[in-house]
CHARMM-style PDB file with segment names, atoms N, HN, CA, C and O in Angstrom:
ATOM      1  N   MET     1       0.849  -1.170   0.000  1.00  0.00      PROA
ATOM      2  CA  MET     1       0.000   0.000   0.000  1.00  0.00      PROA
ATOM      3  C   MET     1       0.894   1.232   0.000  1.00  0.00      PROA
ATOM      4  O   MET     1       1.956   1.250   0.622  1.00  0.00      PROA
ATOM      5  N   GLU     2       0.452   2.239  -0.696  1.00  0.00      PROA
ATOM      6  HN  GLU     2      -0.411   2.224  -1.201  1.00  0.00      PROA
ATOM      7  CA  GLU     2       1.219   3.485  -0.755  1.00  0.00      PROA
ATOM      8  C   GLU     2       0.291   4.667  -0.562  1.00  0.00      PROA
ATOM      9  O   GLU     2      -0.920   4.551  -0.747  1.00  0.00      PROA
ATOM     10  N   LYS     3       0.854   5.799  -0.192  1.00  0.00      PROA
ATOM     11  HN  LYS     3       1.838   5.894  -0.042  1.00  0.00      PROA
ATOM     12  CA  LYS     3       0.095   7.043  -0.096  1.00  0.00      PROA
ATOM     13  C   LYS     3       0.551   7.967  -1.203  1.00  0.00      PROA
ATOM     14  O   LYS     3       1.747   8.080  -1.470  1.00  0.00      PROA
ATOM     15  N   ASP     4      -0.384   8.622  -1.842  1.00  0.00      PROA
ATOM     16  HN  ASP     4      -1.356   8.530  -1.626  1.00  0.00      PROA
ATOM     17  CA  ASP     4      -0.081   9.567  -2.908  1.00  0.00      PROA
ATOM     18  C   ASP     4       0.493  10.835  -2.278  1.00  0.00      PROA
ATOM     19  O   ASP     4      -0.192  11.527  -1.525  1.00  0.00      PROA
ATOM     20  N   ALA     5       1.752  11.131  -2.591  1.00  0.00      PROA
ATOM     21  HN  ALA     5       2.308  10.569  -3.203  1.00  0.00      PROA
ATOM     22  CA  ALA     5       2.410  12.293  -1.987  1.00  0.00      PROA
ATOM     23  C   ALA     5       2.374  13.513  -2.904  1.00  0.00      PROA
ATOM     24  O   ALA     5       2.956  14.548  -2.577  1.00  0.00      PROA
ATOM     25  N   SER     6       1.706  13.403  -4.034  1.00  0.00      PROA
ATOM     26  HN  SER     6       1.233  12.563  -4.299  1.00  0.00      PROA
ATOM     27  CA  SER     6       1.665  14.518  -4.985  1.00  0.00      PROA
ATOM     28  C   SER     6       0.671  15.590  -4.523  1.00  0.00      PROA
ATOM     29  O   SER     6       0.108  15.501  -3.432  1.00  0.00      PROA
ATOM     30  N   ASP     7       0.471  16.592  -5.363  1.00  0.00      PROA
ATOM     31  HN  ASP     7       0.929  16.664  -6.249  1.00  0.00      PROA
ATOM     32  CA  ASP     7      -0.491  17.657  -5.081  1.00  0.00      PROA
ATOM     33  C   ASP     7      -1.881  17.310  -5.612  1.00  0.00      PROA
ATOM     34  O   ASP     7      -2.742  18.186  -5.705  1.00  0.00      PROA
ATOM     35  N   SER     8      -2.108  16.050  -5.957  1.00  0.00      PROA
ATOM     36  HN  SER     8      -1.409  15.339  -5.881  1.00  0.00      PROA
ATOM     37  CA  SER     8      -3.386  15.638  -6.518  1.00  0.00      PROA
ATOM     38  C   SER     8      -4.467  15.633  -5.433  1.00  0.00      PROA
ATOM     39  O   SER     8      -4.151  15.698  -4.245  1.00  0.00      PROA
ATOM     40  N   PRO     9      -5.733  15.556  -5.834  1.00  0.00      PROA
ATOM     41  CA  PRO     9      -6.807  15.478  -4.840  1.00  0.00      PROA
ATOM     42  C   PRO     9      -6.708  14.239  -3.950  1.00  0.00      PROA
ATOM     43  O   PRO     9      -7.352  14.178  -2.903  1.00  0.00      PROA
ATOM     44  N   LEU    10      -5.912  13.256  -4.354  1.00  0.00      PROA
ATOM     45  HN  LEU    10      -5.389  13.304  -5.205  1.00  0.00      PROA
ATOM     46  CA  LEU    10      -5.760  12.037  -3.566  1.00  0.00      PROA
ATOM     47  C   LEU    10      -4.553  12.076  -2.643  1.00  0.00      PROA
ATOM     48  O   LEU    10      -4.203  11.058  -2.046  1.00  0.00      PROA
ATOM     49  N   ALA    11      -3.916  13.218  -2.516  1.00  0.00      PROA
ATOM     50  HN  ALA    11      -4.201  14.045  -3.001  1.00  0.00      PROA
ATOM     51  CA  ALA    11      -2.719  13.326  -1.681  1.00  0.00      PROA
ATOM     52  C   ALA    11      -3.007  12.840  -0.271  1.00  0.00      PROA
ATOM     53  O   ALA    11      -3.948  13.305   0.372  1.00  0.00      PROA
ATOM     54  N   GLY    12      -2.196  11.902   0.211  1.00  0.00      PROA
ATOM     55  HN  GLY    12      -1.431  11.524  -0.312  1.00  0.00      PROA
ATOM     56  CA  GLY    12      -2.329  11.375   1.555  1.00  0.00      PROA
ATOM     57  C   GLY    12      -3.318  10.229   1.700  1.00  0.00      PROA
ATOM     58  O   GLY    12      -3.435   9.660   2.785  1.00  0.00      PROA
ATOM     59  N   ILE    13      -4.036   9.873   0.631  1.00  0.00      PROA
ATOM     60  HN  ILE    13      -3.941  10.336  -0.250  1.00  0.00      PROA
ATOM     61  CA  ILE    13      -5.009   8.782   0.682  1.00  0.00      PROA
ATOM     62  C   ILE    13      -4.288   7.465   0.376  1.00  0.00      PROA
ATOM     63  O   ILE    13      -3.597   7.372  -0.638  1.00  0.00      PROA
ATOM     64  N   PRO    14      -4.433   6.446   1.233  1.00  0.00      PROA
ATOM     65  CA  PRO    14      -3.793   5.161   0.936  1.00  0.00      PROA
ATOM     66  C   PRO    14      -4.459   4.493  -0.268  1.00  0.00      PROA
ATOM     67  O   PRO    14      -5.681   4.532  -0.406  1.00  0.00      PROA
ATOM     68  N   ALA    15      -3.664   3.890  -1.122  1.00  0.00      PROA
ATOM     69  HN  ALA    15      -2.671   3.859  -1.009  1.00  0.00      PROA
ATOM     70  CA  ALA    15      -4.169   3.190  -2.301  1.00  0.00      PROA
ATOM     71  C   ALA    15      -3.352   1.913  -2.497  1.00  0.00      PROA
ATOM     72  O   ALA    15      -2.180   1.849  -2.125  1.00  0.00      PROA
ATOM     73  N   LEU    16      -3.978   0.916  -3.078  1.00  0.00      PROA
ATOM     74  HN  LEU    16      -4.929   0.969  -3.381  1.00  0.00      PROA
ATOM     75  CA  LEU    16      -3.279  -0.317  -3.400  1.00  0.00      PROA
ATOM     76  C   LEU    16      -2.825  -0.267  -4.847  1.00  0.00      PROA
ATOM     77  O   LEU    16      -3.569   0.187  -5.716  1.00  0.00      PROA
ATOM     78  N   THR    17      -1.628  -0.723  -5.112  1.00  0.00      PROA
ATOM     79  HN  THR    17      -1.023  -1.092  -4.406  1.00  0.00      PROA
ATOM     80  CA  THR    17      -1.149  -0.845  -6.479  1.00  0.00      PROA
ATOM     81  C   THR    17      -0.860  -2.313  -6.743  1.00  0.00      PROA
ATOM     82  O   THR    17      -0.390  -3.034  -5.864  1.00  0.00      PROA
ATOM     83  N   ALA    18      -1.145  -2.743  -7.955  1.00  0.00      PROA
ATOM     84  HN  ALA    18      -1.527  -2.156  -8.670  1.00  0.00      PROA
ATOM     85  CA  ALA    18      -0.959  -4.139  -8.317  1.00  0.00      PROA
ATOM     86  C   ALA    18      -0.863  -4.248  -9.832  1.00  0.00      PROA
ATOM     87  O   ALA    18      -1.028  -3.262 -10.550  1.00  0.00      PROA
ATOM     88  N   THR    19      -0.597  -5.443 -10.303  1.00  0.00      PROA
ATOM     89  HN  THR    19      -0.463  -6.245  -9.720  1.00  0.00      PROA
ATOM     90  CA  THR    19      -0.634  -5.721 -11.731  1.00  0.00      PROA
ATOM     91  C   THR    19      -1.895  -6.511 -12.017  1.00  0.00      PROA
ATOM     92  O   THR    19      -2.150  -7.542 -11.394  1.00  0.00      PROA
ATOM     93  N   GLY    20      -2.678  -6.022 -12.960  1.00  0.00      PROA
ATOM     94  HN  GLY    20      -2.471  -5.185 -13.466  1.00  0.00      PROA
ATOM     95  CA  GLY    20      -3.884  -6.722 -13.399  1.00  0.00      PROA
ATOM     96  C   GLY    20      -3.652  -7.264 -14.793  1.00  0.00      PROA
ATOM     97  O   GLY    20      -2.610  -7.016 -15.402  1.00  0.00      PROA
ATOM     98  N   PHE    21      -4.609  -7.991 -15.288  1.00  0.00      PROA
ATOM     99  HN  PHE    21      -5.455  -8.192 -14.793  1.00  0.00      PROA
ATOM    100  CA  PHE    21      -4.496  -8.570 -16.622  1.00  0.00      PROA
ATOM    101  C   PHE    21      -5.749  -8.257 -17.412  1.00  0.00      PROA
ATOM    102  O   PHE    21      -6.856  -8.613 -17.009  1.00  0.00      PROA
ATOM    103  N   LEU    22      -5.568  -7.583 -18.548  1.00  0.00      PROA
ATOM    104  HN  LEU    22      -4.668  -7.293 -18.875  1.00  0.00      PROA
ATOM    105  CA  LEU    22      -6.660  -7.173 -19.413  1.00  0.00      PROA
ATOM    106  C   LEU    22      -6.932  -8.276 -20.415  1.00  0.00      PROA
ATOM    107  O   LEU    22      -6.042  -8.699 -21.153  1.00  0.00      PROA
ATOM    108  N   ARG    23      -8.178  -8.736 -20.432  1.00  0.00      PROA
ATOM    109  HN  ARG    23      -8.901  -8.392 -19.833  1.00  0.00      PROA
ATOM    110  CA  ARG    23      -8.562  -9.727 -21.439  1.00  0.00      PROA
ATOM    111  C   ARG    23      -8.846  -8.999 -22.742  1.00  0.00      PROA
ATOM    112  O   ARG    23      -9.737  -8.152 -22.806  1.00  0.00      PROA
ATOM    113  N   GLN    24      -8.098  -9.324 -23.766  1.00  0.00      PROA
ATOM    114  HN  GLN    24      -7.374 -10.012 -23.714  1.00  0.00      PROA
ATOM    115  CA  GLN    24      -8.252  -8.672 -25.058  1.00  0.00      PROA
ATOM    116  C   GLN    24      -9.165  -9.506 -25.949  1.00  0.00      PROA
ATOM    117  O   GLN    24      -9.072 -10.733 -25.982  1.00  0.00      PROA
ATOM    118  N   ASN    25     -10.032  -8.831 -26.657  1.00  0.00      PROA
ATOM    119  HN  ASN    25     -10.108  -7.834 -26.629  1.00  0.00      PROA
ATOM    120  CA  ASN    25     -10.896  -9.493 -27.619  1.00  0.00      PROA
ATOM    121  C   ASN    25     -10.923  -8.605 -28.846  1.00  0.00      PROA
ATOM    122  O   ASN    25     -11.514  -7.525 -28.818  1.00  0.00      PROA
ATOM    123  N   GLY    26     -10.298  -9.040 -29.912  1.00  0.00      PROA
ATOM    124  HN  GLY    26      -9.818  -9.917 -29.936  1.00  0.00      PROA
ATOM    125  CA  GLY    26     -10.189  -8.232 -31.121  1.00  0.00      PROA
ATOM    126  C   GLY    26     -11.471  -8.151 -31.918  1.00  0.00      PROA
ATOM    127  O   GLY    26     -11.511  -7.470 -32.943  1.00  0.00      PROA
ATOM    128  N   VAL    27     -12.530  -8.832 -31.475  1.00  0.00      PROA
ATOM    129  HN  VAL    27     -12.497  -9.385 -30.642  1.00  0.00      PROA
ATOM    130  CA  VAL    27     -13.790  -8.848 -32.203  1.00  0.00      PROA
ATOM    131  C   VAL    27     -14.645  -7.671 -31.751  1.00  0.00      PROA
ATOM    132  O   VAL    27     -14.763  -7.407 -30.554  1.00  0.00      PROA
ATOM    133  N   SER    28     -15.237  -6.971 -32.700  1.00  0.00      PROA
ATOM    134  HN  SER    28     -15.142  -7.185 -33.672  1.00  0.00      PROA
ATOM    135  CA  SER    28     -16.099  -5.834 -32.375  1.00  0.00      PROA
ATOM    136  C   SER    28     -17.462  -6.309 -31.858  1.00  0.00      PROA
ATOM    137  O   SER    28     -18.015  -7.285 -32.364  1.00  0.00      PROA
ATOM    138  N   TRP    29     -17.993  -5.619 -30.857  1.00  0.00      PROA
ATOM    139  HN  TRP    29     -17.543  -4.825 -30.447  1.00  0.00      PROA
ATOM    140  CA  TRP    29     -19.321  -5.915 -30.325  1.00  0.00      PROA
ATOM    141  C   TRP    29     -20.389  -5.015 -30.949  1.00  0.00      PROA
ATOM    142  O   TRP    29     -21.551  -5.077 -30.550  1.00  0.00      PROA
ATOM    143  N   ALA    30     -20.019  -4.195 -31.906  1.00  0.00      PROA
ATOM    144  HN  ALA    30     -19.074  -4.145 -32.230  1.00  0.00      PROA
ATOM    145  CA  ALA    30     -20.962  -3.246 -32.505  1.00  0.00      PROA
ATOM    146  C   ALA    30     -22.180  -3.979 -33.077  1.00  0.00      PROA
ATOM    147  O   ALA    30     -22.037  -4.841 -33.944  1.00  0.00      PROA
ATOM    148  N   GLY    31     -23.377  -3.636 -32.589  1.00  0.00      PROA
ATOM    149  HN  GLY    31     -23.493  -2.936 -31.885  1.00  0.00      PROA
ATOM    150  CA  GLY    31     -24.619  -4.209 -33.095  1.00  0.00      PROA
ATOM    151  C   GLY    31     -24.854  -5.654 -32.693  1.00  0.00      PROA
ATOM    152  O   GLY    31     -25.729  -6.302 -33.268  1.00  0.00      PROA
ATOM    153  N   GLN    32     -24.107  -6.191 -31.726  1.00  0.00      PROA
ATOM    154  HN  GLN    32     -23.396  -5.665 -31.260  1.00  0.00      PROA
ATOM    155  CA  GLN    32     -24.257  -7.588 -31.327  1.00  0.00      PROA
ATOM    156  C   GLN    32     -24.563  -7.684 -29.832  1.00  0.00      PROA
ATOM    157  O   GLN    32     -24.010  -6.936 -29.025  1.00  0.00      PROA
ATOM    158  N   LEU    33     -25.444  -8.607 -29.478  1.00  0.00      PROA
ATOM    159  HN  LEU    33     -25.893  -9.215 -30.134  1.00  0.00      PROA
ATOM    160  CA  LEU    33     -25.700  -8.891 -28.076  1.00  0.00      PROA
ATOM    161  C   LEU    33     -24.870 -10.074 -27.594  1.00  0.00      PROA
ATOM    162  O   LEU    33     -24.479 -10.132 -26.429  1.00  0.00      PROA
ATOM    163  N   TYR    34     -24.604 -11.013 -28.493  1.00  0.00      PROA
ATOM    164  HN  TYR    34     -24.922 -10.966 -29.439  1.00  0.00      PROA
ATOM    165  CA  TYR    34     -23.880 -12.228 -28.144  1.00  0.00      PROA
ATOM    166  C   TYR    34     -22.831 -12.532 -29.203  1.00  0.00      PROA
ATOM    167  O   TYR    34     -22.969 -12.128 -30.357  1.00  0.00      PROA
ATOM    168  N   GLN    35     -21.784 -13.245 -28.808  1.00  0.00      PROA
ATOM    169  HN  GLN    35     -21.672 -13.573 -27.870  1.00  0.00      PROA
ATOM    170  CA  GLN    35     -20.794 -13.748 -29.756  1.00  0.00      PROA
ATOM    171  C   GLN    35     -19.967 -14.826 -29.076  1.00  0.00      PROA
ATOM    172  O   GLN    35     -19.981 -14.945 -27.851  1.00  0.00      PROA
ATOM    173  N   GLU    36     -19.255 -15.603 -29.857  1.00  0.00      PROA
ATOM    174  HN  GLU    36     -19.243 -15.507 -30.852  1.00  0.00      PROA
ATOM    175  CA  GLU    36     -18.402 -16.654 -29.327  1.00  0.00      PROA
ATOM    176  C   GLU    36     -17.272 -16.055 -28.494  1.00  0.00      PROA
ATOM    177  O   GLU    36     -16.713 -15.018 -28.851  1.00  0.00      PROA
ATOM    178  N   ALA    37     -16.942 -16.708 -27.392  1.00  0.00      PROA
ATOM    179  HN  ALA    37     -17.396 -17.550 -27.102  1.00  0.00      PROA
ATOM    180  CA  ALA    37     -15.791 -16.288 -26.582  1.00  0.00      PROA
ATOM    181  C   ALA    37     -14.525 -16.791 -27.271  1.00  0.00      PROA
ATOM    182  O   ALA    37     -14.401 -17.976 -27.583  1.00  0.00      PROA
ATOM    183  N   VAL    38     -13.600 -15.883 -27.500  1.00  0.00      PROA
ATOM    184  HN  VAL    38     -13.701 -14.921 -27.247  1.00  0.00      PROA
ATOM    185  CA  VAL    38     -12.352 -16.229 -28.177  1.00  0.00      PROA
ATOM    186  C   VAL    38     -11.212 -16.105 -27.175  1.00  0.00      PROA
ATOM    187  O   VAL    38     -10.959 -15.012 -26.669  1.00  0.00      PROA
ATOM    188  N   PRO    39     -10.506 -17.220 -26.872  1.00  0.00      PROA
ATOM    189  CA  PRO    39      -9.384 -17.114 -25.933  1.00  0.00      PROA
ATOM    190  C   PRO    39      -8.288 -16.208 -26.478  1.00  0.00      PROA
ATOM    191  O   PRO    39      -8.003 -16.212 -27.676  1.00  0.00      PROA
ATOM    192  N   SER    40      -7.686 -15.445 -25.601  1.00  0.00      PROA
ATOM    193  HN  SER    40      -7.917 -15.442 -24.628  1.00  0.00      PROA
ATOM    194  CA  SER    40      -6.586 -14.572 -26.013  1.00  0.00      PROA
ATOM    195  C   SER    40      -5.583 -14.458 -24.881  1.00  0.00      PROA
ATOM    196  O   SER    40      -5.885 -14.795 -23.736  1.00  0.00      PROA
ATOM    197  N   GLN    41      -4.406 -13.989 -25.201  1.00  0.00      PROA
ATOM    198  HN  GLN    41      -4.161 -13.715 -26.131  1.00  0.00      PROA
ATOM    199  CA  GLN    41      -3.354 -13.798 -24.201  1.00  0.00      PROA
ATOM    200  C   GLN    41      -3.645 -12.521 -23.409  1.00  0.00      PROA
ATOM    201  O   GLN    41      -3.761 -11.448 -24.001  1.00  0.00      PROA
ATOM    202  N   PRO    42      -3.767 -12.619 -22.068  1.00  0.00      PROA
ATOM    203  CA  PRO    42      -4.034 -11.402 -21.291  1.00  0.00      PROA
ATOM    204  C   PRO    42      -2.846 -10.438 -21.301  1.00  0.00      PROA
ATOM    205  O   PRO    42      -1.689 -10.858 -21.305  1.00  0.00      PROA
ATOM    206  N   LEU    43      -3.147  -9.160 -21.305  1.00  0.00      PROA
ATOM    207  HN  LEU    43      -4.087  -8.818 -21.301  1.00  0.00      PROA
ATOM    208  CA  LEU    43      -2.137  -8.107 -21.317  1.00  0.00      PROA
ATOM    209  C   LEU    43      -1.957  -7.564 -19.900  1.00  0.00      PROA
ATOM    210  O   LEU    43      -2.923  -7.073 -19.314  1.00  0.00      PROA
ATOM    211  N   PRO    44      -0.722  -7.638 -19.318  1.00  0.00      PROA
ATOM    212  CA  PRO    44      -0.523  -7.086 -17.976  1.00  0.00      PROA
ATOM    213  C   PRO    44      -0.648  -5.560 -17.986  1.00  0.00      PROA
ATOM    214  O   PRO    44      -0.076  -4.890 -18.846  1.00  0.00      PROA
ATOM    215  N   ILE    45      -1.398  -5.020 -17.026  1.00  0.00      PROA
ATOM    216  HN  ILE    45      -1.862  -5.564 -16.328  1.00  0.00      PROA
ATOM    217  CA  ILE    45      -1.582  -3.572 -16.914  1.00  0.00      PROA
ATOM    218  C   ILE    45      -1.445  -3.161 -15.453  1.00  0.00      PROA
ATOM    219  O   ILE    45      -1.764  -3.953 -14.567  1.00  0.00      PROA
ATOM    220  N   PRO    46      -0.975  -1.935 -15.176  1.00  0.00      PROA
ATOM    221  CA  PRO    46      -0.878  -1.476 -13.782  1.00  0.00      PROA
ATOM    222  C   PRO    46      -2.259  -1.087 -13.253  1.00  0.00      PROA
ATOM    223  O   PRO    46      -3.067  -0.498 -13.971  1.00  0.00      PROA
ATOM    224  N   LEU    47      -2.513  -1.421 -12.000  1.00  0.00      PROA
ATOM    225  HN  LEU    47      -1.857  -1.900 -11.417  1.00  0.00      PROA
ATOM    226  CA  LEU    47      -3.760  -1.036 -11.336  1.00  0.00      PROA
ATOM    227  C   LEU    47      -3.450  -0.143 -10.147  1.00  0.00      PROA
ATOM    228  O   LEU    47      -2.447  -0.332  -9.459  1.00  0.00      PROA
ATOM    229  N   LYS    48      -4.310   0.821  -9.913  1.00  0.00      PROA
ATOM    230  HN  LYS    48      -5.126   0.975 -10.472  1.00  0.00      PROA
ATOM    231  CA  LYS    48      -4.243   1.628  -8.705  1.00  0.00      PROA
ATOM    232  C   LYS    48      -5.643   1.603  -8.117  1.00  0.00      PROA
ATOM    233  O   LYS    48      -6.578   2.148  -8.702  1.00  0.00      PROA
ATOM    234  N   LEU    49      -5.787   0.967  -6.952  1.00  0.00      PROA
ATOM    235  HN  LEU    49      -5.027   0.525  -6.477  1.00  0.00      PROA
ATOM    236  CA  LEU    49      -7.086   0.789  -6.330  1.00  0.00      PROA
ATOM    237  C   LEU    49      -7.264   1.847  -5.244  1.00  0.00      PROA
ATOM    238  O   LEU    49      -6.542   1.860  -4.246  1.00  0.00      PROA
ATOM    239  N   ILE    50      -8.235   2.728  -5.455  1.00  0.00      PROA
ATOM    240  HN  ILE    50      -8.821   2.717  -6.265  1.00  0.00      PROA
ATOM    241  CA  ILE    50      -8.480   3.871  -4.581  1.00  0.00      PROA
ATOM    242  C   ILE    50      -9.715   3.572  -3.735  1.00  0.00      PROA
ATOM    243  O   ILE    50     -10.716   3.097  -4.271  1.00  0.00      PROA
ATOM    244  N   PRO    51      -9.674   3.836  -2.425  1.00  0.00      PROA
ATOM    245  CA  PRO    51     -10.853   3.588  -1.588  1.00  0.00      PROA
ATOM    246  C   PRO    51     -12.080   4.329  -2.117  1.00  0.00      PROA
ATOM    247  O   PRO    51     -11.989   5.470  -2.570  1.00  0.00      PROA
ATOM    248  N   TYR    52     -13.212   3.666  -2.049  1.00  0.00      PROA
ATOM    249  HN  TYR    52     -13.286   2.740  -1.681  1.00  0.00      PROA
ATOM    250  CA  TYR    52     -14.458   4.224  -2.572  1.00  0.00      PROA
ATOM    251  C   TYR    52     -14.763   5.608  -1.999  1.00  0.00      PROA
ATOM    252  O   TYR    52     -15.187   6.498  -2.736  1.00  0.00      PROA
ATOM    253  N   TYR    53     -14.555   5.798  -0.706  1.00  0.00      PROA
ATOM    254  HN  TYR    53     -14.211   5.075  -0.107  1.00  0.00      PROA
ATOM    255  CA  TYR    53     -14.883   7.083  -0.067  1.00  0.00      PROA
ATOM    256  C   TYR    53     -14.066   8.241  -0.629  1.00  0.00      PROA
ATOM    257  O   TYR    53     -14.512   9.388  -0.572  1.00  0.00      PROA
ATOM    258  N   ALA    54     -12.877   7.966  -1.171  1.00  0.00      PROA
ATOM    259  HN  ALA    54     -12.515   7.035  -1.217  1.00  0.00      PROA
ATOM    260  CA  ALA    54     -11.991   9.019  -1.662  1.00  0.00      PROA
ATOM    261  C   ALA    54     -12.268   9.383  -3.120  1.00  0.00      PROA
ATOM    262  O   ALA    54     -11.696  10.345  -3.632  1.00  0.00      PROA
ATOM    263  N   TRP    55     -13.110   8.650  -3.777  1.00  0.00      PROA
ATOM    264  HN  TRP    55     -13.574   7.867  -3.362  1.00  0.00      PROA
ATOM    265  CA  TRP    55     -13.346   8.851  -5.212  1.00  0.00      PROA
ATOM    266  C   TRP    55     -14.391   9.927  -5.478  1.00  0.00      PROA
ATOM    267  O   TRP    55     -14.359  10.549  -6.539  1.00  0.00      PROA
ATOM    268  N   ASP    56     -15.297  10.163  -4.571  1.00  0.00      PROA
ATOM    269  HN  ASP    56     -15.323   9.657  -3.709  1.00  0.00      PROA
ATOM    270  CA  ASP    56     -16.498  10.949  -4.804  1.00  0.00      PROA
ATOM    271  C   ASP    56     -16.277  12.359  -5.333  1.00  0.00      PROA
ATOM    272  O   ASP    56     -16.965  12.748  -6.276  1.00  0.00      PROA
ATOM    273  N   ASN    57     -15.382  13.125  -4.796  1.00  0.00      PROA
ATOM    274  HN  ASN    57     -14.823  12.809  -4.030  1.00  0.00      PROA
ATOM    275  CA  ASN    57     -15.259  14.540  -5.160  1.00  0.00      PROA
ATOM    276  C   ASN    57     -14.172  14.807  -6.203  1.00  0.00      PROA
ATOM    277  O   ASN    57     -13.460  15.807  -6.107  1.00  0.00      PROA
ATOM    278  N   ARG    58     -14.037  13.938  -7.182  1.00  0.00      PROA
ATOM    279  HN  ARG    58     -14.616  13.126  -7.260  1.00  0.00      PROA
ATOM    280  CA  ARG    58     -12.974  14.095  -8.175  1.00  0.00      PROA
ATOM    281  C   ARG    58     -13.498  14.554  -9.528  1.00  0.00      PROA
ATOM    282  O   ARG    58     -12.719  14.618 -10.479  1.00  0.00      PROA
ATOM    283  N   GLY    59     -14.744  14.867  -9.655  1.00  0.00      PROA
ATOM    284  HN  GLY    59     -15.377  14.815  -8.882  1.00  0.00      PROA
ATOM    285  CA  GLY    59     -15.301  15.266 -10.933  1.00  0.00      PROA
ATOM    286  C   GLY    59     -15.811  14.051 -11.690  1.00  0.00      PROA
ATOM    287  O   GLY    59     -15.804  12.934 -11.173  1.00  0.00      PROA
ATOM    288  N   LYS    60     -16.249  14.278 -12.911  1.00  0.00      PROA
ATOM    289  HN  LYS    60     -16.254  15.186 -13.331  1.00  0.00      PROA
ATOM    290  CA  LYS    60     -16.831  13.219 -13.722  1.00  0.00      PROA
ATOM    291  C   LYS    60     -15.730  12.309 -14.262  1.00  0.00      PROA
ATOM    292  O   LYS    60     -14.813  12.772 -14.941  1.00  0.00      PROA
ATOM    293  N   SER    61     -15.825  11.014 -13.960  1.00  0.00      PROA
ATOM    294  HN  SER    61     -16.570  10.638 -13.409  1.00  0.00      PROA
ATOM    295  CA  SER    61     -14.868  10.029 -14.464  1.00  0.00      PROA
ATOM    296  C   SER    61     -15.442   8.630 -14.277  1.00  0.00      PROA
ATOM    297  O   SER    61     -16.498   8.461 -13.668  1.00  0.00      PROA
ATOM    298  N   GLU    62     -14.744   7.633 -14.802  1.00  0.00      PROA
ATOM    299  HN  GLU    62     -13.886   7.770 -15.297  1.00  0.00      PROA
ATOM    300  CA  GLU    62     -15.197   6.256 -14.689  1.00  0.00      PROA
ATOM    301  C   GLU    62     -14.660   5.609 -13.429  1.00  0.00      PROA
ATOM    302  O   GLU    62     -13.586   5.957 -12.938  1.00  0.00      PROA
ATOM    303  N   MET    63     -15.440   4.645 -12.905  1.00  0.00      PROA
ATOM    304  HN  MET    63     -16.313   4.363 -13.303  1.00  0.00      PROA
ATOM    305  CA  MET    63     -14.997   3.892 -11.743  1.00  0.00      PROA
ATOM    306  C   MET    63     -15.549   2.477 -11.853  1.00  0.00      PROA
ATOM    307  O   MET    63     -16.728   2.281 -12.150  1.00  0.00      PROA
ATOM    308  N   THR    64     -14.696   1.503 -11.614  1.00  0.00      PROA
ATOM    309  HN  THR    64     -13.738   1.662 -11.372  1.00  0.00      PROA
ATOM    310  CA  THR    64     -15.131   0.112 -11.558  1.00  0.00      PROA
ATOM    311  C   THR    64     -15.151  -0.311 -10.100  1.00  0.00      PROA
ATOM    312  O   THR    64     -14.128  -0.265  -9.417  1.00  0.00      PROA
ATOM    313  N   VAL    65     -16.326  -0.725  -9.625  1.00  0.00      PROA
ATOM    314  HN  VAL    65     -17.157  -0.762 -10.180  1.00  0.00      PROA
ATOM    315  CA  VAL    65     -16.456  -1.142  -8.236  1.00  0.00      PROA
ATOM    316  C   VAL    65     -16.169  -2.632  -8.100  1.00  0.00      PROA
ATOM    317  O   VAL    65     -15.581  -3.062  -7.108  1.00  0.00      PROA
ATOM    318  N   TRP    66     -16.575  -3.414  -9.079  1.00  0.00      PROA
ATOM    319  HN  TRP    66     -17.053  -3.065  -9.885  1.00  0.00      PROA
ATOM    320  CA  TRP    66     -16.332  -4.858  -9.079  1.00  0.00      PROA
ATOM    321  C   TRP    66     -15.435  -5.205 -10.251  1.00  0.00      PROA
ATOM    322  O   TRP    66     -15.589  -4.660 -11.344  1.00  0.00      PROA
ATOM    323  N   MET    67     -14.497  -6.114 -10.021  1.00  0.00      PROA
ATOM    324  HN  MET    67     -14.372  -6.556  -9.133  1.00  0.00      PROA
ATOM    325  CA  MET    67     -13.603  -6.566 -11.089  1.00  0.00      PROA
ATOM    326  C   MET    67     -13.764  -8.062 -11.277  1.00  0.00      PROA
ATOM    327  O   MET    67     -13.979  -8.796 -10.312  1.00  0.00      PROA
ATOM    328  N   ASP    68     -13.660  -8.514 -12.518  1.00  0.00      PROA
ATOM    329  HN  ASP    68     -13.485  -7.918 -13.301  1.00  0.00      PROA
ATOM    330  CA  ASP    68     -13.744  -9.944 -12.816  1.00  0.00      PROA
ATOM    331  C   ASP    68     -12.533 -10.664 -12.263  1.00  0.00      PROA
ATOM    332  O   ASP    68     -11.414 -10.159 -12.342  1.00  0.00      PROA
ATOM    333  N   LEU    69     -12.749 -11.833 -11.707  1.00  0.00      PROA
ATOM    334  HN  LEU    69     -13.659 -12.243 -11.642  1.00  0.00      PROA
ATOM    335  CA  LEU    69     -11.679 -12.685 -11.230  1.00  0.00      PROA
ATOM    336  C   LEU    69     -11.539 -13.841 -12.207  1.00  0.00      PROA
ATOM    337  O   LEU    69     -12.481 -14.602 -12.429  1.00  0.00      PROA
ATOM    338  N   VAL    70     -10.372 -13.959 -12.776  1.00  0.00      PROA
ATOM    339  HN  VAL    70      -9.607 -13.341 -12.595  1.00  0.00      PROA
ATOM    340  CA  VAL    70     -10.105 -15.046 -13.715  1.00  0.00      PROA
ATOM    341  C   VAL    70      -9.097 -15.977 -13.055  1.00  0.00      PROA
ATOM    342  O   VAL    70      -8.026 -15.537 -12.637  1.00  0.00      PROA
ATOM    343  N   GLY    71      -9.425 -17.234 -12.960  1.00  0.00      PROA
ATOM    344  HN  GLY    71     -10.296 -17.592 -13.299  1.00  0.00      PROA
ATOM    345  CA  GLY    71      -8.514 -18.121 -12.271  1.00  0.00      PROA
ATOM    346  C   GLY    71      -8.486 -19.501 -12.815  1.00  0.00      PROA
ATOM    347  OT1 GLY    71      -7.749 -20.348 -12.311  1.00  0.00      PROA
TER     348      GLY     71
END
């Protein structure tokens, strides 16, 4: 766990950092409700997990509350 020491709105808030894996699917979902699942090599990406209470006053942005567990 680390604390953000910058001048950002999250300064001093503890956050978890980790490596996540992005499931890539090169098939477009445009106009489709269903399609075959195509296995692909996951891409490692950095994650920064911010406590829910600290996210609220940051302006309009995206937030994922639940993450898929692949095992």
